[in-house]
N, C-alpha and C positions, 0 to 999 in steps of 0.2 A: 448576423448572431455572432456572439462569442458566447463558447464554453466552456466555464470550469468546473473542472471532477476535482473532489474531495478526497482524498488520503487520506486516510488517518486511521487510530485503533489499533488496540496490541494484541486484536484478536485471541482473547482468553478464552472464548467460546468453542476452540478447534483447536487448543492447548492438546496433546504435543508438538502438532508441528509450528502452531502461529506462537509468535515470539515478539518483543519487543519491536525487533528489525523486520522482522517477517510475517505482517499481518494476515492477515486469509489470504484478501484478494492477490497474494503473490503467489499459492500452492497451485502449482502446475498439476492438475488433476483432471481438467476440463477435454473432453476431446476434440480436436479439430479436425480436417477435410485428411490430411493426410497422415490420419491414425498415430498420432503424436498426442503429446499432451504442452496444454497451455493453461498460464494459471488464470481468472478474474478480468485481471485486468489488464494482460495480453488480448481475452475476448472483445471486450470494452473495444479496445482501442483499433482494433480490426474494423465493428461493427461504426465504428467513428469516421475513419475512414471512408467506409462503403456508403455513407451516407455523404460524404465530400463535406467534410468537417473539420479535418483533424490540421489545417492551416488556422481557421479561427481557434482553436481548442489549447486550453492552459489545464496545468494540475496543478493544484494548491498541494502543499505537506511538507512535513515534519522534516529537520536537517537527517533523521535515524533513516527515511527512506529515499533518501538521494537516489544511492547506490542502487538500490534494487530496483527502481525505478528506471535509472539509466541503464541495467543490464538488461531487462526484460523487455524494453522496446527502443532498446539501440539509438537513443537519445535521439529520437523524433518530435519528441513534445516537449512544448517551455515548459518548465517546472518554477514555481515561485514556492520560494523556501522560508519558512514561518524561523525566525531567529528562535524561537524558542516556543512552547506548547500552549497552544492555548485554546478555545474553542470555536466552534464556528463562524461568528461572529466575525471575530479580529482575521481569521483567515481571508473570509471572503471581502471584508473591505480592504485589505490588503494587498488581494485580485483586484477588487475594482479598480483602485489605483494604478496598480498594475497596468493594465487594460488603458486605463484613464492616459497615465504621462509617459508609460514607456513604449504602447501602440497607440498611442496617437489617437484614441477612439472617441468618436463625436457622441456629445450628455444624450442623445435620442438614439442612440444604439444602443439595443436590447443582449443583457446579459442571461443565460441561464446556468442555472446551479444545478447538478446530482453529484450521487456518490461513485465512487471512482467504479463499485463494482456491482451490479443490479442485474440479472440474470434476465436477458428480457430477447426479444427477436429484435431484427437490422428495424422491424416497422415502427417501435419504438420509439429510436430515435429520427423517424423522418415526423411522427406527434411531436418531439421535441421541436421541431423545428416550425410544428405549426404556433407555440408559444410567441414566435415574434410576429406572427398576423395580430394575434390576440391583445398582445399589449401595447401595437402600434394601433388598433382602431378599435379600443376602446380606453376609457376611463380609470382604466385599473390600475396601482401602484402592483401589483402585487397578481401574476398566474401563476399557476398550480395545475401539475397533471394529476388526478389521480384515478388510479387502478380499478376499473371496476369489480367488486368480488369476488370468488368462488366457491367462496364457503367462509360463517362466520369466525373467522380468527380471532384470537386473545392476545397475539402477537405483536400485531400492527395499529398504530393510530390512524383513525379517522378521521375524513371531509366531509362536512354536512353540509348540503348544499341548500339553496331559499324552497328547491324542488325540484319537485326528477327530472331529468336532464336527458335530450336523446344525443348521440356518441360524438356527430359531430358541432355541437352546440358548446358554448362557455357558459358557466352560471353563477351569479354571485352565490360567496361559503358563507353559509350562516354560523357557521361553529365548528369547532374543533373537541373529537374525546382523544383519549391518549389509552393507547390499549384496554379498553372495556373487557368487561366478562363473555363465554360465548352467547348469552343468553340477549346481552345486551347491544352485542355483536348483529345478530340477528335481526335487532327492531330498529338499528342503524341502517340495515344493507333494505328493512321493507322502505325506511325513509328516505334511498337514494344516497345513501350514505359510498363513499368511496374509501377505497387505501390509501393512505398518503404514502407516496413514496418515497421522499425527499427530493422531490424535481417541483425547482420554481425557478422565476424570468421575471425579470426588472430591467425598464429601463437603465441606464449608467447612472443619469443624473439625477434619480431616484437616489439611490445609495449615499453619493456624494454630497446629496444635501443633506442625509442625517447626518456623517462626518465633520461637517461645517459644523450645523448644529450644536453637537458633540464639545465642538473644540478638538477637532482634530485634523490631520491634514491630509490634503488629496494626492499630493505629492509623494509617487512610491518610493523616495530614498528618505521623505521626511519623514514618512509613517513608519518603514523601517526600524529607525530609531528610537521610535518610541514605544518599537510591539510590545518589548518584555512589559510594558507599565500598561498595557491596556488590560482591562476587565474578564477575568477569563468567561464567558457566555455565549448563550446558543444561542443562534439566526433568528431561532424560534421567538428565546422571550426578549432578547431587543430591541428585533424589526416585527417578527410576525403578527407577536401580539395589540404591538401600538399603530398595526397598519387597518384602516376603516374600508379602503375599496381591494377586496381581493376575488379576485374568481378562480374556478375549479375548469380545468378541458380533462374528460372523461379519456380514457386507454381502455379500449376491449382487451386489448391481444394479451401475452405469454409474458407474465411478471414474476419473479420470483425471490426473496432474501435468502442468500444460501450463506448464512451466518450463525449455524450449527452444524453439528456433525450428520444429526437425521435429513436435514434437508440438502444439504451437500453431497451424503453417498448417493440420493435419488437421483441427481445430473452428474454423477463419474462416469467417464467414461468404462470405466472395467471397475470387476469389483476386488479386484486387486493388482498392487502395485505393490513391486519390492519384490525379496524373498520371503519364500515361504510355503504354505499347504494351508488349502480350506478342504475340509474334506466331504464329502458329497452329501453325508448327511446335514451337515450343517447353511439351513439356508437363510436367507437373506442376511450374510455376512458381508464387511466391507474392511479388507484388510489392505493399510497405507504402513508398508515399512521404508524403512531410510538409511536402516541400520544394515552392516557388511555379514550378521549373522539370521539365521531364518526365525521366521514366525511361522509357528503350526496351530492352527484353527480345527478343532477336534468334537464332533458331535455337540457341538453350540449353535443358537439359532439367534438371528433380531439383535446382531451385535455389529457394534464398528471398531474395529482394534488397531491404534493406530502406535507404531516405533518413532519414533528419531533420536539425538542426541540429546534433548531435551526431558527426555522422562518416556513412558510407556504410558498408552490408556485403554482399556477393556472397559466399553460400555454397550449397556441395553440401547439399544436407539431412539426409542423415548425419552430414556434418562440423561440422555448426553446433553441437553440444554444447561444441565447443570452443575455443567463442568469447571465453568467460570465461579462458581460459588468457592469450590472444592479448592482450586489451585490458584484465588486471588491472593493468598499469601504467598504463594513463591516469587522470590525476587533472586533467581540463580541468572547466571550473565546466558544470554544468549549463545548457545554452542553452536550454532552451525548459521550461518551469515549469505549472503547472495552479495557482491560488488560489480564495482560496473567492470573491473576488471577478470571478474570470474567468481571463484566461491571460497569460505575455507572451512572446515570443522574441527569444533578444539577435541583433541583426544584421550587428555587428562590433564586433572587439575591437581596439586599437589602443595601444601602450605609446610613449609620447611620448620626448622627451629632459628631463633634470630629473626622473628619476621619477614624471612626470604621464604620467595613461590617459584614455584614450576610450574609451566603454560604448555602442553605440545598440541600443537594446529598440524592437520594436512592440506597444503594450500596450492590452491589449482589457477595458473592465472589462463587465461585463452591467448592462444595464438595473438603475435600483433599487438597485445595487451601490454602492460608496466605499473608495478607500483609506485607510489612516488618518491621523488626525490627528499628524505626525510630523515629522521636522528629521532632517537627515544634517550631522555634523562634518567629514566630509573631502570633500565632493567639494559642486559647483554639477549644475543640473540646466535645460534646455530643455527644455519639454511643447511639440511641434506638434501641433496638434489635428485631424486626416484623415476624421475620420466623427463622425457622432451630435452629441448636444448634452450640456454637463454643465456644475456650478457646481463654481466653485475658491472655495477659502477660502487664502486669501496676506497674514500681517499681519491678521489679524483683521479681515481686507475680502473682501469676498463678490463674485463676476463671474460671470457666463452665457458659455462658451465654445461658438465651433462652428468645422465647419473653416476652416483659415485662420487661425486664432488662434494666437499664441503667447506661452504662460508663462514666465517666467524666477523660478528660485526657488534665492537663492543659499544657501549652505550655512549652518548653524546657521538658517533659519526655518524657522518650523511652518507648513505645509500639510497641504494633503487636496483629494481631488476624488469626485465622485459624480456616477455619471452617471444623468441623465435619461432618453436614451435609450441603447441598445447604443454606444460610446464607444470610440474608437481612437484614439492620439494616438506619435508619433515620441518617444522619451524618447533626451536626449543627455547623458551624463553625461562629466563632467572632474574632475579630480582625482586626489590622490595615491594614495590607498583606496578601487579601486572592488570594494566587495566586501558583499555580502547585508544583512551584522552590522553596518555601516554606518547603523543605523536605531536611531533613538529613538522609541517608537511613547507615543502619549500617552493618545489617545480611539481606541478603535474602532470603533463605531456611528457612524450620523452623528447619530443623537438623545445619543448622550453629548457628540460637537461641538457642536452646535446649545445644549446647557445648560450646558456649561461654557464656552465660547469665548464670553462674552457681549457681549461688544463689536462685533461683527460690523455694518457699516454695510453698507449695501448702495452699490452703486457703479453 
């Protein structure tokens, strides 16, 4: 079986910690065995390894999340990177073409699709493995997993089967109902309806036949070239609603969608992360603070308080799902990002006269990692080293830097930096267009840089 994890979303419902580059699946707030914190994607990846599906798993994602995934999963998983944002049908089609033409899977091989961030026990992934036998031993075109509901929720979609079914059996799907009222949900549960957790499986040949019918290529490289012209449409609308033979396999174990602050805080490892104080007479309060200043909660209850460089949220827990409605118009640049080499935090951004801008960042590069060999067209940079030791290449000359050293990088000059030990520096950018897209990457790895920048000489 091949697994495809779908990783997308901007995570507005978990603002201000989540943003366009750090969606909810990357927030490190969940407990792991050694008392350290892990993200949803790290938790899911460890569970996949536990059931021995790691080698057959790929993650389909957008360009903005690549660095975050590589950073949190240590470059252990195959990535299928969408060249442009589309919906789930193009993403799944691209993944299927990759598995077919790059990984050389057979047309009868089974592919399972699931979100990258379910909060489940390991047994859930064993149930996912059961889908392979269902698809191979039945005439179905699609096989889904449905979670046995524990209460009538209006937050989830429902799968209505032809009849109630025993736990170990699968049954044909009668219809789908999307987010009913609680009263309607109760009636659906009486009929044996299951929560739709977004997990389904099919034979590789089935999805490829759909691509061919639509005149789309099944070869990965060819589909990549046409990707930006594919329609933005969900897999549900494009495929599921047009499929006649669908079955569902029940799952009775624990499953939860941690998509809002009130559900996420129920599973957090601790009630407080970061600097601050929660008074003893404050009940059912969660404080998550990524800032270097303390936050105090005094005599208040049933709150989530979240502070990050992107903003500050103080919300009643029950009201917290409404945050997406309020911050939907916010279009500020992300103030904190994790990258494959480390992280950066924006400290200040100012617009000056004559269309000049100044942006100040604190950048941390992990030991042994490096920034790419690159140049910028519209900005100058000044680096002030504040921690650790590193090696800088500028104008094909190398130098060792340490705390107190200052490096000036004019626009158009090719440069790179590698951390010998964990390295931190303050970067001040000045120019007319201070955007992340103003970067021309020439070589990514330090080995490539050493191999191609031949005229480097020690100074």
